[in-house]
C-alpha positions in Angstrom: 0.0 0.0 0.0 1.4 3.5 -0.9 2.9 5.4 2.0 0.8 8.6 1.8 2.5 10.2 -1.1 6.1 9.8 0.1 7.4 7.1 -2.3 7.0 7.3 -6.1 5.9 4.1 -7.8 3.9 3.1 -10.9 0.8 2.8 -8.7 1.4 6.1 -7.0 2.8 8.9 -9.2 1.3 11.8 -7.2 4.5 12.8 -5.4 5.9 13.9 -8.8 3.2 16.5 -9.0 4.2 17.8 -5.5 7.8 17.9 -6.4 7.2 19.9 -9.7 4.7 22.2 -8.0 6.9 23.4 -5.2 10.0 23.7 -7.4 8.0 25.9 -9.8 6.5 27.8 -6.9 9.9 28.8 -5.6 11.0 29.8 -9.1 7.8 31.9 -9.5 8.3 33.7 -6.2 12.0 34.5 -7.1 10.9 35.7 -10.6 8.3 38.1 -9.1 10.9 39.3 -6.5 13.4 40.0 -9.3 10.8 41.8 -11.3 9.9 44.0 -8.4 13.5 44.7 -7.6 14.3 45.7 -11.2 11.3 48.0 -11.3 12.2 49.7 -8.0 15.8 50.1 -9.1 14.8 51.9 -12.3 11.8 53.9 -11.2 11.9 53.9 -7.4 8.2 53.0 -7.3 5.8 50.1 -8.0 3.0 50.2 -10.6 -0.2 48.4 -11.3 1.5 45.7 -13.3 3.6 44.8 -10.2 0.4 44.4 -8.1 -1.2 42.2 -10.8 1.8 39.9 -11.1 2.0 39.7 -7.3 -1.7 38.8 -7.2 -1.1 36.1 -9.9 1.7 34.6 -7.8 -0.5 34.6 -4.7 -3.3 32.8 -6.5 -0.7 30.4 -7.9 0.3 29.6 -4.3 -3.4 28.8 -3.6 -3.4 26.5 -6.7 -0.3 24.7 -5.3 -2.1 24.1 -2.0 -5.2 22.7 -3.9 -3.0 20.4 -6.0 -1.2 19.1 -3.0 -4.5 18.3 -1.4 -5.5 16.5 -4.6 -2.3 14.4 -4.4 -2.9 13.6 -0.8 -6.5 12.5 -1.7 -5.3 10.1 -4.4 -4.1 11.8 -7.5 -1.8 9.4 -9.4 -3.4 6.3 -7.8 -6.2 4.1 -9.1 -9.6 5.3 -8.1 -10.4 1.8 -6.9 -7.8 2.3 -4.1 -9.6 5.5 -2.8 -12.1 5.6 0.0 -15.3 7.5 -0.4 -13.9 10.3 1.8 -10.7 10.4 -0.4 -12.8 10.6 -3.5 -14.8 13.5 -2.1 -11.7 15.4 -1.0 -10.1 14.7 -4.4 -13.1 16.3 -6.3 -13.2 19.3 -4.0 -9.4 19.9 -4.5 -9.7 19.5 -8.3 -12.7 21.9 -8.3 -10.8 24.6 -6.4 -7.6 24.1 -8.6 -9.6 24.6 -11.8 -11.0 27.9 -10.6 -7.6 29.1 -9.4 -6.1 28.0 -12.7 -8.4 30.3 -14.7 -7.8 33.3 -12.3 -4.0 32.9 -12.4 -3.9 33.0 -16.2 -6.1 36.1 -16.2 -4.0 38.0 -13.7 -0.8 37.1 -15.5 -2.1 38.3 -18.8 -3.4 41.5 -17.2 0.0 42.2 -15.7 1.7 42.2 -19.1 -1.2 44.1 -20.8 -1.1 46.8 -18.1 2.6 47.3 -18.8 1.9 47.4 -22.6 -0.7 50.0 -21.9 1.9 52.3 -20.5 3.9 51.9 -23.7 0.9 52.7 -26.0 1.6 56.3 -26.8 -1.2 56.8 -29.3 -5.0 56.6 -28.9 -5.4 53.8 -31.4 -2.7 51.7 -29.7 -4.2 52.3 -26.3 -7.6 51.2 -27.6 -6.1 47.9 -28.9 -4.5 47.1 -25.5 -7.6 48.0 -23.6 -9.7 45.8 -25.9 -7.5 42.8 -25.1 -7.7 43.6 -21.3 -11.5 43.8 -21.5 -11.8 40.5 -23.5 -9.5 38.8 -21.0 -11.5 39.9 -18.0 -14.9 39.1 -19.5 -13.8 35.7 -20.7 -12.3 34.8 -17.3 -15.5 35.9 -15.6 -17.5 33.6 -17.9 -15.0 30.7 -17.4 -14.9 31.0 -13.6 -18.7 31.1 -13.4 -19.0 28.1 -15.7 -16.4 26.1 -13.7 -18.1 27.1 -10.4 -21.4 25.7 -11.6 -20.3 22.9 -13.9 -22.2 20.4 -11.7 -25.6 20.7 -10.0 -26.1 22.6 -6.8 -25.7 21.9 -3.9 -22.6 19.9 -4.8 -21.0 21.6 -7.8 -17.6 20.1 -6.9 -18.7 16.5 -7.7 -16.8 16.4 -11.0 -17.3 12.6 -11.4 -21.0 13.1 -11.6 -22.7 12.3 -14.9 -24.9 15.3 -14.5 -22.1 17.8 -15.0 -21.8 19.7 -18.3 -19.6 18.5 -21.1 -16.2 19.3 -19.5 -14.0 18.4 -22.5 -16.0 20.7 -24.7 -15.7 23.5 -22.2 -12.0 23.2 -21.8 -11.6 23.0 -25.6 -13.3 26.4 -25.8 -11.2 27.7 -22.9 -8.0 26.7 -24.6 -9.0 28.2 -27.9 -9.7 31.6 -26.3 -6.6 31.4 -24.0 -4.4 30.7 -27.0 -5.9 33.6 -28.9 -5.3 36.0 -26.0 -1.7 34.8 -25.5 -1.0 35.3 -29.2 -2.6 38.8 -29.0 -0.3 39.6 -26.0 2.6 38.4 -28.2 1.7 40.4 -31.2 0.8 43.7 -29.4 4.5 44.6 -28.6 5.3 44.4 -32.3 2.5 46.8 -33.1 3.2 49.2 -30.2 7.0 49.4 -30.5 7.6 49.1 -34.2 8.8 52.8 -34.3 11.1 52.3 -31.3 14.4 54.1 -31.9 16.8 51.2 -31.3 19.2 49.1 -33.4 17.4 46.2 -35.0 19.0 43.5 -32.8 18.2 45.4 -29.6 14.7 46.1 -30.8 14.2 42.4 -31.5 15.4 41.6 -28.0 12.9 43.9 -26.4 10.0 42.8 -28.6 10.8 39.1 -28.0 11.0 39.5 -24.3 7.5 41.1 -24.3 6.1 38.4 -26.6 7.1 35.4 -24.3 3.5 34.4 -23.7 3.6 32.8 -27.1 5.8 30.1 -25.5 2.8 29.0 -23.5 0.8 27.9 -26.5 2.4 24.4 -26.8 1.7 23.8 -23.1 -1.9 24.7 -23.6 -2.2 22.4 -26.5 -0.5 19.5 -24.6 -2.8 20.0 -21.7 -5.8 19.8 -24.0 -4.6 16.6 -25.6 -4.1 14.9 -22.2 -7.5 16.2 -21.0 -9.5 14.8 -23.9 -7.7 11.5 -23.5 -8.4 11.4 -19.8 -12.1 12.1 -20.4 -12.5 8.7 -22.0 -11.5 6.7 -18.9 -13.5 6.3 -15.6 -10.3 5.9 -13.6 -10.1 9.7 -13.0 -7.5 9.9 -10.3 -5.0 7.9 -12.4 -5.5 9.4 -15.8 -5.7 13.0 -14.4 -2.0 12.8 -13.6 -0.7 14.1 -16.9 -3.5 16.7 -17.1 -2.6 18.1 -13.7 1.1 18.1 -14.5 0.5 20.1 -17.7 -1.9 22.4 -15.8 0.8 23.0 -13.1 3.4 23.9 -15.7 1.0 26.2 -17.4 0.1 28.0 -14.2 3.6 28.7 -13.0 5.2 29.4 -16.3 2.4 31.8 -17.1 3.6 34.0 -14.1 7.3 33.4 -14.8 7.2 34.5 -18.5 5.3 37.6 -17.4 8.3 38.6 -15.4 10.9 38.2 -18.2 10.2 41.7 -19.8 11.0 43.4 -16.5 14.6 42.2 -16.1 16.9 45.2 -16.0 18.7 44.9 -19.4 15.4 44.7 -21.2 13.9 47.7 -19.3 17.1 49.7 -19.9 16.8 49.1 -23.6 13.1 49.9 -23.7 13.5 53.1 -21.8 16.3 54.2 -24.0 14.3 53.5 -27.1 11.2 55.3 -25.8 13.3 58.3 -24.7 14.9 58.5 -28.2 11.5 58.1 -29.9 10.1 60.9 -27.8 13.0 63.2 -28.6 12.8 62.2 -32.2 9.1 63.1 -32.3 9.4 66.4 -30.4 12.4 67.8 -32.3 11.5 66.4 -35.7 15.0 65.0 -36.2 15.2 62.5 -39.0 18.5 60.8 -38.2 18.0 57.6 -36.2 21.0 58.2 -33.9 20.6 60.9 -31.3 23.0 62.1 -28.7 22.1 64.0 -25.5 24.8 66.5 -24.7 25.0 68.5 -21.6 26.1 72.1 -22.1 27.0 74.4 -19.3 26.9 78.2 -19.4 27.2 80.9 -16.9 26.1 84.5 -16.6 26.7 87.3 -14.1 24.0 89.5 -12.8 24.6 93.0 -11.5 22.4 95.4 -9.5 20.0 97.3 -11.8 16.6 98.8 -11.6 13.9 96.1 -11.6 16.6 93.4 -11.4 16.1 90.7 -8.6 19.8 90.0 -8.5 22.1 90.9 -5.7 25.6 92.5 -6.0 28.2 89.8 -6.4 25.7 87.0 -7.2 26.7 84.5 -9.9 24.2 82.2 -11.5 25.3 79.1 -13.3 22.9 77.1 -15.4 23.1 73.6 -16.8 21.1 72.9 -20.0 20.0 69.7 -21.6 20.2 70.0 -25.4 19.6 67.5 -28.2 22.5 67.3 -30.6 22.3 65.6 -33.9 25.5 65.8 -35.9 28.3 68.3 -35.7 26.2 71.3 -36.6 23.5 70.8 -34.0 22.1 74.1 -32.7 22.6 75.1 -29.0 19.4 76.2 -27.3 19.4 78.8 -24.6 16.7 77.0 -22.5 16.7 73.7 -20.8 14.9 70.7 -22.4 12.5 68.7 -20.3 12.0 65.2 -21.6 9.8 62.6 -20.0 8.8 59.1 -20.9 5.9 56.8 -19.8 8.3 55.2 -17.2 9.1 58.4 -15.4 12.5 59.2 -16.9 12.9 63.0 -16.7 15.7 65.3 -17.9 15.2 68.9 -17.0 17.0 72.2 -16.6 18.9 72.7 -13.3 20.2 75.9 -11.9 22.9 76.5 -9.3 23.1 79.9 -7.6 26.3 80.9 -5.9 26.2 83.9 -3.5 29.5 85.7 -3.0 29.5 88.2 -0.1 32.2 90.9 -0.3 34.3 91.7 2.8 
């Protein structure tokens, strides 16, 4: 007889699920922490996407707890070896994990979409991102309600009941919409950042890092194949093993790939490109390469009628000027440049007061 999920054997494969779940959970927490650290290092503040990815990680923790309960109740073992109490606990844990699965995917998508929204610098691009966000929220609401009431009240968690709706058909539809939304999240960065002022290799790196949700499509398809095969067998607790394994990979990798665009090298390149694009647009410079040069000038003010200056006061000014080529014009006023991520270059003044003796 298996020893309560400690030893792995052909008749009890559940501990493999626990091992993979908790390893991926640790990696997920580390990824979220690195993302937050990178954002704080660059901007000295957290934003809505940080809250969303943290919420996704928190829900993923709940998913891990539900799956562990499912393993304890008999996942990976033959259903004939489970008691009635184990079967009931198994169904309740599976029911909870399905709801948490849908919510985690939604929050992870919203995190990357929220960040893309901050990069959409034109109304049409903003509308495209908001449309994806609304579609994601509405579909998740429909999915969660459907899963919550997939079996008759007052026991909607009895997934083995023949009175439940067609579960394979529902998860087929869920996978189709989920793949569509993931591909939309992967295509949007190309649309939003196609005019980014960066070298092509660096631009490709930035766009690829923001399009990592496309990597989840094969996992979604694999999960769907296993789920449709499992639906043909009455030995649910045994045949659900590959389904739960694929679902676990999908949950945690969904959060992990969302954190990839926020690593410091990618964000540095993205901010540089956006800053250059903003300067390019503002100053109407056609050359792709821009240089920010700091010019320092000084002036001396004397005492005169209507002048606020004091005798012996010297004012030094530092100006930020955009230079393009050797014949760039020098402006007599500071240039204030800001990007969506809060990068600001502005005029600074230093006043030195000299008191004669």
